[in-house]
N, C-alpha and C positions, 0 to 999 in steps of 0.2 A: 187369429182372433175370430171366434164365431160371431156371426151377425145377430144371433138370437140365443138367449140363455133362459132356461126354464127354472121353475121352483121344484123342490124335492119334498114330496109328501108321501109318507107311508111306503117308502122304498121305490117310488116311481117319479120320473121327471114329468112334470105336468105344466100346462098353461095356467094363466091366472084369470080369475073371474073379473078383474078390473082392467084387463087388457094388457098393454105393454107400457114401459117407460124407457125413455132414452137415457143412455149412460154416456156422458160427455168426457172427452179427454181434456182435463183442465190446462194442460200445457199448450193446447192448440185451439181450444174452443170448438173442436169438431166432434161430431157424433162418433162414438166408439162402437156401440152395440145397442141392442134392445134387450130388455129383461122382462120376463113375465111379472105382472103386477097382481098381487093377491088381494082378494076382498074378504069380507067377514066369513063367507062360506068356506073359503080356502083355509082360513085360520081355524075354523071349527073342525074341519077334516083333519088338520094336522094335530090339533089337541086330542081328538078322539083316537087317532093312531097312537099317540104317545101314551094316552091313558090305557089303551088296550095292552100295550107292552108292560106298563107298570103293573096292572092287575094280573097279568099272566105270570109274572115273576121271571120272565125270560132273562131279564137283566139283573134284577135285585136278588134273585135266588142263587146266582152264580157264586162260587167260592170267591172271596175278594181277590185272591191272588190271580185267578183266571180273568176276572174283570179288569184288574190292573194291567195285566199283560196286553189285553186288547187296547186299553187306553194308551199304553206305551207304544204299541205298534202303530196307532194313528199318528203319533208324533214322527215316527220313522218314515211313514208314508209322506208326510209333508216335506221332510228333508230330502227324500228321494226325488221329489218333484219341485224342489224350491226354485230352480231356474225358470221353469215355465210359469209357476205361480208369481214369481217376482216380476216378470214382464207384464203380466196382466195387472198386478197391484200398482205398479208404477204408472201404467197408462190410465187407470181409472182414478187414482188418487193424487198423483202428481209428484210424489216424493222421489228422490234420486234412486236409481236402481240398486245401488249398494245399501241404501237404507231399507229397501224392500227385502233384501236378503237378510239383513239384521232382524227385521220384523218376523220373517218366517222362521228363522232359527230360534227367536224368542218364543214363538208360538209352539214350536216343537218341544221346547224345554218345559212348558206347562204340562204337556202330555207325559213327558218323562217323569216330572216331579210328582204329579198327582196319581199317575199309574203306580208309582212306588208307594204312595201313601194309602192306597186302597185297603190294604190289609192291616193298617194301623188304627183304624177307627174301632176302638174297643170300648165296651162298657165296663162296669165295675160292680163288685158286690158290696152291699151295705150291711154292716152287722146290726141286727135288731134283737139279739139274744137267741137262746137255743131253740125257741119255738118258731122261728121264722127263717126262711131263706129268701133274701131280697137281692135283686140285681137290676141293673139298667142295661138297655140295649139302644142302639141307634138305628133308625129306619129312614130310608129316603122319603122325601116329601111326596114324590110321585111324578108330577108333570112340572118341569122347570121351564118357564118362559124367559127367554133371553133377548133383550132388545139392544142391538149392537150399534155403536157409534161409527161415523164414517172415517175418523182419523186413523184408526188402527183396526181395520175390519178383520184382519187375520188374527192378530195377537189378542185382541179383546174377545173375539169369539172363542179362541183357544182357552183363554183364562177361565171363562165360566163353563164351557162345554166339558173340559177335561175334569174339573172338580165335580161337576154334576154326574157325569158318567161313572167316575171312580166310586162314587157313593151310591150308585144304583138308580139314579133318576133317568127318566126319558125326557127328551128336550125338544122344544119348539123354538127355533131361532128366527127372529125378525131382522133381516139384514138392513143396512142403511140404503136408502134409495139412491144416494150419490155414488156409493161404492159397493155394489152388491155382487160383483162377478166372482171375486176370489173365494167367497164362501162355498162355492160349488165343490172345492176340493175337500171340504169336511164331509160332504156326502160321499164322495169317492173313497175317502179314507174309511168311513163307516162300513161301506160295502167291502172294502179290501180286507178288513179285519173280521168280517162276518158278524157284525152287530145285528140284532133282530130288526126286521123292517118296522119302521115307526119309532125306533129308539132315537133317531136323529132326523128332524124335519127342518127344512130350511126354506124360507119364503121371503120374497121382497115385497114390501107394501108401504104405502104412505102411512105416516105416523097417525094421522087423524082417522084413518080407516082401519088398516090392518093392525097397527100398533095399539089403537084404542080397543079394538075387538079382542086382542090377545090379553091385554092387561085386565080387561073386564070379564074374561071368560070364567064362568063358574066352576069349571073343572081344571083350571090352572091352580097349582098348589103352592107355587113359589115364583117370584119374579126377580130378575136381575136386570138393572138398567144403568147404562152409562150415557150421560148427555147433559143437557141444560137444566138449570134449576126449575124453570117453569114447567118443562115437560116432566121432570121428576116429581114435582108436586102433584101434577095431574095424574100420573101413574099411581102414586102412593094413595091419593084420594080415592081413585077408582078401586084399587086393590083393597082398600079398607072396607069397602062395601061388601066384599066377600071374605073379609078377615084373612087376607093372604099376606104373608110376610114378604118384604122386599129387601133387596140390597141395592142401594142407590149411591152411585159415584157421580157427583154433579159438578166437577170442575173446581177451579180455584183461582186465587190471585196471589200466588205463592211468592214469598220474599226470601232473598238471601241477604243476611247481615254480614257486611265485610268490615272487620275491625282494622285498626291501624297496624297490627302486627301480622296481617294475613299475607300469604304468599300470592302476590298479585299476578305473577307470571303463570302459576298453576291455575289461578282463577279464570284466566282468559279461556282456557279449555273448558272449564265448567260452564261458562256463558255460551260458548259455541254449542255445546250439547244442550244446555238448559233452555235456550230460547230460539235457536235457529234450526235445531233438528226438527224434521218434519214441518219446516216453515212455521215453527211456533205453535202448531196445532196439536198441543199436548195438554191434557188436563192438569198435569203437575209441572207445567213449564215454569221456568224462573222468569216470571214476568216483571218482578220488581227487584232492584238491587238497592239496598239501604247501606250506604257507605260512610265511613267516618270522615269528617271534614278534612282531616290532615292528609288523607290519601285520595280524596275525591278527584282532583284534577288529574293526577297521575293515572288513576284507574280509568277515567273517562277517555283519556288519550289512548290507552292500551286497547280498550274495547272498541273505540271508534276505528282504530287502525285495523283490528281484526275483522270487524263487521264489513268494512268497506272493501276488504280484499276477498270476501266470499264470492265464488262464482255462482251466478244465478242463471239457470237455463233448464230446458226440459229434462226431466228426470231420466228419461230413456237414454239420454246422451251422457249419463253420469254413472258408468259401471263401476268405477274404482273409488274406494274410500278416499275421502279428502275434504277440503274446505269448500263444500258446495251446498247449494240449496235449490230445491225445485219449485214448482208452482204450488200455490194454495189450491184447495180442493175445488173452488168454483169462483167465478167472477163476483158473485154476490158476497161470498165470504171475504174476498180480497177487498171489495169496495167498502164493506163494513169496517174492516181494519183501517183502511186509509182514511175513512171518515172520522174514526176515533182519534187518529193522529192529528187531523185538522182541528178537531174540537180541543185537543190538548194544547195546541199552539194558541188558539184563541183564549184559552184560560191561563196562558203565561209560560207554558213549557217551551223549550227550545229543541230543535232537531240538531243533534250532533252529527248524524249521518242517516241517509236513507229517507224514508217517509213518503216515497212516491211510487206510483205504478210504473212498471217498465213499459216503454214504448214499443211493444211487440204484441202479437197475439198471445193469448193465454192469461191465466190468473196469477200474474207475477207481481210481487211487492218487494221493494228493496228491503234488505235487512236494516232495521231502524233502531236507533238509540235516541231516547229523549232525556234531556237534562232539565234542571230547574223544576222538576216535578215536586209538587207538595201533596201531603196526604189528603187534602180536601178535593183534589182534582178528580174528574171522572175517570181519567186514565189510570189513576192509582187505586181505584176501587172496583171497576168493572172489568170482567174478563174480555180480553181482545181476541184470544185464540188466533194469533198470528205472530209474525216475526218482529215484535215490537217490545223493546225493553225500556222500562221507566227507571231512571236513576234518581234516588232521593238521598238527602243528607241526614246525618245525625251527629250529635256532639257527645252524648254519653250513653252508657249501656241501657239505662232505663228508657230513654227516648227511643232507641232502636227497637226494643221489644214492643213499646207502645205502638209505634208505626206498623211493625210487622203484624201485630194482632188487631189492627184497626179496620179490617174489612169483615164482612159477614162470613167469609170463607175460612177454611182451615184444613186444606188437603195436605200439603207438605210445606216445609220451611227449611232454611239452611243457615248455618253460622260458620264463618270462616275466621279462624284465629289459631295462634300457636299456644294459647293459654287454655289448658285443659279445664281448670276451674271455671273460667268464663264460659267455655263451651258447654259444660255440664249445667251450669245455672241457666243458660239460654235455652237448652233443650227442655228443661223443666218448665220454663215460663212460656215458651212458644205454644200457641194454641193451634196445633196441627196434629194430624194423625201420624205423620212421619217427619222426623227431623234429620237432615243430613249435616254432618260435621266434616268440613274440609273436602267434600266431594259431592257434587250434585248428582242425584240418581245412584248414590251408594246403596248397596243392598241387592236384592234380586227376587227371583220367584219365591225364595224361601221366606222372605220378610213380609209381614202383613202390611196391607195398604188400604187406606180409607180415610174418611174425613171427619172433621168437626164442623159444627154449624151448618151452613148452607152448602158445604161440600158433600153432604150426604151422611149415610150411616151404613153400618155393616162393614166387614173387612173382606177384601179379596187378596189373593196371594198368601203364601204361608199356610201352616196348618190351620190357622184361624178361619180360613175360608171354608174349610170342610164343614164347619158347623152351620154354615148357611144352608146346606143342602140336606141336613138330616134333622129328624125329630127325636127327642129323648123319650123312651118308654121305660117305665118302671114296672117291674113284676115282683109282687110280694106274695110269698107262698107260706101258708100256715102249716106247720109240721105237726105230726102226731107225737105225743109223748113228751 
């Protein structure tokens, strides 16, 4: 582990104008390393470098298949170095080592997928009669600013960077200050595949300084942000001053509806992945289970048993896939989640299991399941972003849909039933950008992802994401004769 990590601007490793920031190992509370901290001047240099690449055509003028091959090669670079990246990711973020491997493999998949898609972004001809030849083309926006969350710093960067590069954009990435280290490998990958200097710029900075400067920069052409609703609103408001389009993914309070005919044994595994993977620090986490009265007690017993048997310890000591959970990203994030559990108890919820900090160094919280939760409680409406599952009851289908749709969010939702008609009706009625039927996190890189309501707008993943990074140009030619 290096003691000091730099920013990457215009093909060079550089210090930051705002000094340095400590990166802490959340499993121990000890300082892990220092990282260069960017200021507004650093942001401007990165944007200017990206803009120079865009205007030069060094990236956008490549034949798409050639650009796509470079993007694919970046994914292979990540796979070739996944063991060393995973060590750093676990140490800075807290997740089990095997989860870090899963994240890096997922990141590489984005580069594979969007590298393959690069040569499929095609225009069309529009018939206007014999006197005209009319067609559309798609052009990159230019400079794509990408503000990355701390929960999946490798995979979330890959998600936007791969699509942006595949469509010919140059990028400026603002890494999360809590987990900035692993983004260095994207710079190494860019160099390894011989991207132009300035095509990929990576800097760590505070949100109110570097993040604000990037989102307000007049020569940024497009913004991608994943994070909290208040920050997303601030970014969108700032971007609007420059009439710059945004893609916002702002989290959720996602619900799984469990009907009386659901496969409860299979659902246990969905909950394990849905709320305890990455210690629940997932925007599309299964944070609410809305279960039919007739199977409520049986399901709670199953889930309580599963959650209480999870092994919770430092992620670096968890190399093998299994029923394990690591630390949360910071003491502050852990304390916030624990405080929300306490408020839920005060409002009438009961703790079926967990609910407490672990009596050891590090940002550890027990896997927690709350019962007797009602739709009016804070815990049923506000995002915890931790390993806390709220269980609510319903008695008929209409009530289940009403509860599920009862928050301002709308990122994902799920329905678990053997009745195809019931599942189809629920999928139509649930107010969410993605609906899972009988498997939480069904789908993949190929399937579009994004929210309704305060979960944001725009779509990432799938071919739909490509249109975030291009503009449509129409060319109308008057012919003679």
